[in-house]
MIPAFI-993179 format. One record per residue (C-alpha): residue in one letter; x, y, z. Coordinates in nm, 3 decimals. Layout:
% residues N
<rec><r>A</r><X>X</X><Y>Y</Y><Z>Z</Z></rec>
...
***
This chain:
% residues 167
<rec><r>R</r><X>2.490</X><Y>-0.835</Y><Z>12.174</Z></rec>
<rec><r>A</r><X>2.140</X><Y>-0.938</Y><Z>12.039</Z></rec>
<rec><r>K</r><X>1.968</X><Y>-0.657</Y><Z>12.168</Z></rec>
<rec><r>E</r><X>2.192</X><Y>-0.466</Y><Z>11.955</Z></rec>
<rec><r>I</r><X>2.166</X><Y>-0.704</Y><Z>11.647</Z></rec>
<rec><r>K</r><X>1.767</X><Y>-0.638</Y><Z>11.678</Z></rec>
<rec><r>T</r><X>1.807</X><Y>-0.244</Y><Z>11.694</Z></rec>
<rec><r>K</r><X>1.988</X><Y>-0.238</Y><Z>11.343</Z></rec>
<rec><r>L</r><X>1.757</X><Y>-0.481</Y><Z>11.201</Z></rec>
<rec><r>G</r><X>1.437</X><Y>-0.264</Y><Z>11.323</Z></rec>
<rec><r>T</r><X>1.606</X><Y>-0.010</Y><Z>11.167</Z></rec>
<rec><r>L</r><X>1.692</X><Y>-0.116</Y><Z>10.852</Z></rec>
<rec><r>L</r><X>1.317</X><Y>-0.323</Y><Z>10.812</Z></rec>
<rec><r>Q</r><X>1.199</X><Y>0.016</Y><Z>10.813</Z></rec>
<rec><r>K</r><X>0.988</X><Y>0.130</Y><Z>10.532</Z></rec>
<rec><r>P</r><X>1.125</X><Y>0.458</Y><Z>10.353</Z></rec>
<rec><r>D</r><X>0.873</X><Y>0.751</Y><Z>10.360</Z></rec>
<rec><r>S</r><X>0.928</X><Y>0.821</Y><Z>9.981</Z></rec>
<rec><r>V</r><X>1.168</X><Y>0.692</Y><Z>9.679</Z></rec>
<rec><r>I</r><X>1.413</X><Y>0.967</Y><Z>9.778</Z></rec>
<rec><r>D</r><X>1.557</X><Y>0.803</Y><Z>10.085</Z></rec>
<rec><r>F</r><X>1.676</X><Y>0.537</Y><Z>9.819</Z></rec>
<rec><r>I</r><X>1.849</X><Y>0.797</Y><Z>9.648</Z></rec>
<rec><r>V</r><X>2.266</X><Y>0.800</Y><Z>9.774</Z></rec>
<rec><r>P</r><X>2.431</X><Y>1.126</Y><Z>9.689</Z></rec>
<rec><r>Y</r><X>2.720</X><Y>1.061</Y><Z>9.466</Z></rec>
<rec><r>P</r><X>2.961</X><Y>1.342</Y><Z>9.453</Z></rec>
<rec><r>E</r><X>3.105</X><Y>1.398</Y><Z>9.151</Z></rec>
<rec><r>K</r><X>3.459</X><Y>1.391</Y><Z>9.235</Z></rec>
<rec><r>P</r><X>3.564</X><Y>1.164</Y><Z>9.524</Z></rec>
<rec><r>E</r><X>3.599</X><Y>1.344</Y><Z>9.819</Z></rec>
<rec><r>K</r><X>3.959</X><Y>1.317</Y><Z>10.004</Z></rec>
<rec><r>P</r><X>3.910</X><Y>1.227</Y><Z>10.379</Z></rec>
<rec><r>H</r><X>4.000</X><Y>1.519</Y><Z>10.575</Z></rec>
<rec><r>K</r><X>4.352</X><Y>1.457</Y><Z>10.746</Z></rec>
<rec><r>V</r><X>4.358</X><Y>1.527</Y><Z>11.121</Z></rec>
<rec><r>Q</r><X>4.632</X><Y>1.705</Y><Z>11.218</Z></rec>
<rec><r>K</r><X>4.825</X><Y>1.584</Y><Z>11.503</Z></rec>
<rec><r>P</r><X>4.902</X><Y>1.777</Y><Z>11.762</Z></rec>
<rec><r>S</r><X>5.228</X><Y>1.950</Y><Z>11.892</Z></rec>
<rec><r>P</r><X>5.351</X><Y>1.808</Y><Z>12.213</Z></rec>
<rec><r>E</r><X>5.255</X><Y>2.121</Y><Z>12.374</Z></rec>
<rec><r>E</r><X>4.902</X><Y>2.151</Y><Z>12.263</Z></rec>
<rec><r>A</r><X>4.874</X><Y>1.791</Y><Z>12.400</Z></rec>
<rec><r>L</r><X>5.012</X><Y>1.855</Y><Z>12.719</Z></rec>
<rec><r>Q</r><X>4.722</X><Y>2.063</Y><Z>12.735</Z></rec>
<rec><r>W</r><X>4.472</X><Y>1.781</Y><Z>12.763</Z></rec>
<rec><r>R</r><X>4.586</X><Y>1.659</Y><Z>13.086</Z></rec>
<rec><r>D</r><X>4.434</X><Y>1.935</Y><Z>13.250</Z></rec>
<rec><r>S</r><X>4.105</X><Y>1.990</Y><Z>13.032</Z></rec>
<rec><r>L</r><X>3.941</X><Y>1.719</Y><Z>12.902</Z></rec>
<rec><r>E</r><X>3.732</X><Y>2.010</Y><Z>12.746</Z></rec>
<rec><r>K</r><X>4.036</X><Y>2.092</Y><Z>12.484</Z></rec>
<rec><r>L</r><X>4.075</X><Y>1.741</Y><Z>12.451</Z></rec>
<rec><r>L</r><X>3.736</X><Y>1.641</Y><Z>12.334</Z></rec>
<rec><r>Q</r><X>3.713</X><Y>1.978</Y><Z>12.094</Z></rec>
<rec><r>N</r><X>4.064</X><Y>1.907</Y><Z>11.911</Z></rec>
<rec><r>P</r><X>3.957</X><Y>1.629</Y><Z>11.676</Z></rec>
<rec><r>Y</r><X>4.286</X><Y>1.443</Y><Z>11.697</Z></rec>
<rec><r>G</r><X>4.241</X><Y>1.458</Y><Z>12.091</Z></rec>
<rec><r>L</r><X>3.849</X><Y>1.317</Y><Z>12.060</Z></rec>
<rec><r>A</r><X>3.959</X><Y>1.035</Y><Z>11.814</Z></rec>
<rec><r>S</r><X>4.294</X><Y>0.902</Y><Z>12.049</Z></rec>
<rec><r>F</r><X>4.062</X><Y>0.945</Y><Z>12.376</Z></rec>
<rec><r>R</r><X>3.772</X><Y>0.730</Y><Z>12.146</Z></rec>
<rec><r>S</r><X>4.044</X><Y>0.457</Y><Z>12.068</Z></rec>
<rec><r>F</r><X>4.182</X><Y>0.454</Y><Z>12.404</Z></rec>
<rec><r>L</r><X>3.792</X><Y>0.427</Y><Z>12.538</Z></rec>
<rec><r>R</r><X>3.728</X><Y>0.210</Y><Z>12.315</Z></rec>
<rec><r>S</r><X>4.058</X><Y>-0.006</Y><Z>12.444</Z></rec>
<rec><r>E</r><X>3.908</X><Y>0.039</Y><Z>12.821</Z></rec>
<rec><r>F</r><X>3.519</X><Y>-0.073</Y><Z>12.666</Z></rec>
<rec><r>S</r><X>3.396</X><Y>0.241</Y><Z>12.788</Z></rec>
<rec><r>E</r><X>3.373</X><Y>0.456</Y><Z>12.423</Z></rec>
<rec><r>E</r><X>2.976</X><Y>0.503</Y><Z>12.518</Z></rec>
<rec><r>N</r><X>3.113</X><Y>0.755</Y><Z>12.725</Z></rec>
<rec><r>A</r><X>3.280</X><Y>0.967</Y><Z>12.412</Z></rec>
<rec><r>E</r><X>2.989</X><Y>0.892</Y><Z>12.219</Z></rec>
<rec><r>F</r><X>2.715</X><Y>0.971</Y><Z>12.435</Z></rec>
<rec><r>W</r><X>2.888</X><Y>1.334</Y><Z>12.450</Z></rec>
<rec><r>V</r><X>3.001</X><Y>1.391</Y><Z>12.076</Z></rec>
<rec><r>A</r><X>2.555</X><Y>1.299</Y><Z>12.036</Z></rec>
<rec><r>C</r><X>2.454</X><Y>1.533</Y><Z>12.286</Z></rec>
<rec><r>E</r><X>2.680</X><Y>1.817</Y><Z>12.149</Z></rec>
<rec><r>D</r><X>2.539</X><Y>1.719</Y><Z>11.791</Z></rec>
<rec><r>Y</r><X>2.187</X><Y>1.732</Y><Z>11.943</Z></rec>
<rec><r>K</r><X>2.251</X><Y>2.080</Y><Z>12.098</Z></rec>
<rec><r>K</r><X>2.323</X><Y>2.186</Y><Z>11.744</Z></rec>
<rec><r>T</r><X>1.987</X><Y>2.084</Y><Z>11.566</Z></rec>
<rec><r>K</r><X>1.711</X><Y>2.379</Y><Z>11.508</Z></rec>
<rec><r>S</r><X>1.452</X><Y>2.181</Y><Z>11.357</Z></rec>
<rec><r>P</r><X>1.176</X><Y>2.063</Y><Z>11.623</Z></rec>
<rec><r>V</r><X>1.107</X><Y>1.756</Y><Z>11.408</Z></rec>
<rec><r>K</r><X>1.458</X><Y>1.667</Y><Z>11.382</Z></rec>
<rec><r>I</r><X>1.524</X><Y>1.773</Y><Z>11.809</Z></rec>
<rec><r>A</r><X>1.252</X><Y>1.489</Y><Z>11.854</Z></rec>
<rec><r>E</r><X>1.381</X><Y>1.232</Y><Z>11.630</Z></rec>
<rec><r>K</r><X>1.771</X><Y>1.269</Y><Z>11.722</Z></rec>
<rec><r>A</r><X>1.608</X><Y>1.291</Y><Z>12.159</Z></rec>
<rec><r>R</r><X>1.455</X><Y>0.958</Y><Z>12.062</Z></rec>
<rec><r>K</r><X>1.754</X><Y>0.807</Y><Z>11.949</Z></rec>
<rec><r>I</r><X>1.994</X><Y>0.937</Y><Z>12.177</Z></rec>
<rec><r>Y</r><X>1.769</X><Y>0.778</Y><Z>12.438</Z></rec>
<rec><r>E</r><X>1.719</X><Y>0.444</Y><Z>12.256</Z></rec>
<rec><r>E</r><X>2.095</X><Y>0.442</Y><Z>12.249</Z></rec>
<rec><r>F</r><X>2.267</X><Y>0.538</Y><Z>12.539</Z></rec>
<rec><r>I</r><X>1.975</X><Y>0.621</Y><Z>12.791</Z></rec>
<rec><r>Q</r><X>1.699</X><Y>0.349</Y><Z>12.834</Z></rec>
<rec><r>T</r><X>1.796</X><Y>0.045</Y><Z>13.045</Z></rec>
<rec><r>E</r><X>1.993</X><Y>-0.237</Y><Z>12.834</Z></rec>
<rec><r>A</r><X>2.046</X><Y>0.006</Y><Z>12.598</Z></rec>
<rec><r>P</r><X>2.290</X><Y>-0.122</Y><Z>12.319</Z></rec>
<rec><r>K</r><X>2.515</X><Y>0.152</Y><Z>12.437</Z></rec>
<rec><r>E</r><X>2.395</X><Y>0.265</Y><Z>12.825</Z></rec>
<rec><r>V</r><X>2.567</X><Y>0.529</Y><Z>13.020</Z></rec>
<rec><r>N</r><X>2.633</X><Y>0.468</Y><Z>13.386</Z></rec>
<rec><r>I</r><X>2.424</X><Y>0.769</Y><Z>13.533</Z></rec>
<rec><r>D</r><X>2.226</X><Y>0.762</Y><Z>13.847</Z></rec>
<rec><r>H</r><X>1.860</X><Y>0.694</Y><Z>13.829</Z></rec>
<rec><r>F</r><X>1.829</X><Y>1.065</Y><Z>13.960</Z></rec>
<rec><r>T</r><X>1.991</X><Y>1.205</Y><Z>13.619</Z></rec>
<rec><r>K</r><X>1.844</X><Y>0.944</Y><Z>13.403</Z></rec>
<rec><r>A</r><X>1.477</X><Y>1.045</Y><Z>13.570</Z></rec>
<rec><r>V</r><X>1.561</X><Y>1.432</Y><Z>13.499</Z></rec>
<rec><r>T</r><X>1.639</X><Y>1.308</Y><Z>13.145</Z></rec>
<rec><r>M</r><X>1.337</X><Y>1.151</Y><Z>13.099</Z></rec>
<rec><r>K</r><X>1.108</X><Y>1.396</Y><Z>13.215</Z></rec>
<rec><r>N</r><X>1.304</X><Y>1.629</Y><Z>13.003</Z></rec>
<rec><r>L</r><X>1.197</X><Y>1.437</Y><Z>12.684</Z></rec>
<rec><r>V</r><X>0.876</X><Y>1.504</Y><Z>12.713</Z></rec>
<rec><r>E</r><X>0.900</X><Y>1.788</Y><Z>12.558</Z></rec>
<rec><r>P</r><X>1.243</X><Y>1.753</Y><Z>12.394</Z></rec>
<rec><r>S</r><X>1.431</X><Y>2.051</Y><Z>12.347</Z></rec>
<rec><r>P</r><X>1.817</X><Y>2.125</Y><Z>12.321</Z></rec>
<rec><r>S</r><X>1.892</X><Y>2.103</Y><Z>12.638</Z></rec>
<rec><r>S</r><X>1.733</X><Y>1.781</Y><Z>12.692</Z></rec>
<rec><r>F</r><X>2.046</X><Y>1.579</Y><Z>12.788</Z></rec>
<rec><r>D</r><X>2.234</X><Y>1.832</Y><Z>12.955</Z></rec>
<rec><r>V</r><X>2.213</X><Y>1.693</Y><Z>13.306</Z></rec>
<rec><r>A</r><X>2.305</X><Y>1.361</Y><Z>13.177</Z></rec>
<rec><r>Q</r><X>2.585</X><Y>1.508</Y><Z>12.946</Z></rec>
<rec><r>K</r><X>2.758</X><Y>1.671</Y><Z>13.257</Z></rec>
<rec><r>R</r><X>2.755</X><Y>1.357</Y><Z>13.468</Z></rec>
<rec><r>I</r><X>2.921</X><Y>1.176</Y><Z>13.189</Z></rec>
<rec><r>F</r><X>3.193</X><Y>1.457</Y><Z>13.109</Z></rec>
<rec><r>A</r><X>3.247</X><Y>1.470</Y><Z>13.504</Z></rec>
<rec><r>L</r><X>3.313</X><Y>1.073</Y><Z>13.497</Z></rec>
<rec><r>M</r><X>3.546</X><Y>1.135</Y><Z>13.204</Z></rec>
<rec><r>E</r><X>3.719</X><Y>1.416</Y><Z>13.369</Z></rec>
<rec><r>K</r><X>3.753</X><Y>1.224</Y><Z>13.701</Z></rec>
<rec><r>D</r><X>3.792</X><Y>0.881</Y><Z>13.569</Z></rec>
<rec><r>S</r><X>3.919</X><Y>0.801</Y><Z>13.202</Z></rec>
<rec><r>L</r><X>4.131</X><Y>1.106</Y><Z>13.167</Z></rec>
<rec><r>P</r><X>4.360</X><Y>1.035</Y><Z>13.423</Z></rec>
<rec><r>R</r><X>4.432</X><Y>0.660</Y><Z>13.307</Z></rec>
<rec><r>F</r><X>4.460</X><Y>0.818</Y><Z>12.925</Z></rec>
<rec><r>V</r><X>4.739</X><Y>1.073</Y><Z>13.053</Z></rec>
<rec><r>R</r><X>4.918</X><Y>0.753</Y><Z>13.171</Z></rec>
<rec><r>S</r><X>4.848</X><Y>0.559</Y><Z>12.836</Z></rec>
<rec><r>E</r><X>5.132</X><Y>0.518</Y><Z>12.608</Z></rec>
<rec><r>F</r><X>4.941</X><Y>0.639</Y><Z>12.322</Z></rec>
<rec><r>Y</r><X>4.952</X><Y>0.965</Y><Z>12.518</Z></rec>
<rec><r>Q</r><X>5.270</X><Y>0.982</Y><Z>12.659</Z></rec>
<rec><r>E</r><X>5.415</X><Y>0.928</Y><Z>12.282</Z></rec>
<rec><r>L</r><X>5.211</X><Y>1.243</Y><Z>12.207</Z></rec>
<rec><r>I</r><X>5.374</X><Y>1.494</Y><Z>12.437</Z></rec>
<rec><r>K</r><X>5.735</X><Y>1.355</Y><Z>12.315</Z></rec>
***
């Protein structure tokens, strides 16, 4: 907890690169939040057999994250989402920036949201980060996906919330 607070304070205390960083975009009209449509029971049933389908569905992802939060393991889904976002990054500067952020938040020892990966996977990931590329976190992401698929998904499927979705 103290480390998390220290990290947040460090981010806040950094000097902005320019005055532009102080400008907060304010939309002309307030945007309505996107409504995430509840899936049909048939669609939700498919999630039992496919973590990939669950994670690709905005409602499924939100539900799964809520479930993981209740089990104190939401960092796994957060890491997976961060990796998906990272892989879509094109700018080398942004790739390096996001790689550092993901490493500090999820991979390094004592990270605020450290994911449970073995030493080999951590070593491979750190080696990949010497020259960050869109695939730098692939091994770690696959490990976390497998962990969620084997461990968290079966518990989610047995949860009361999921059972309500498939009725």
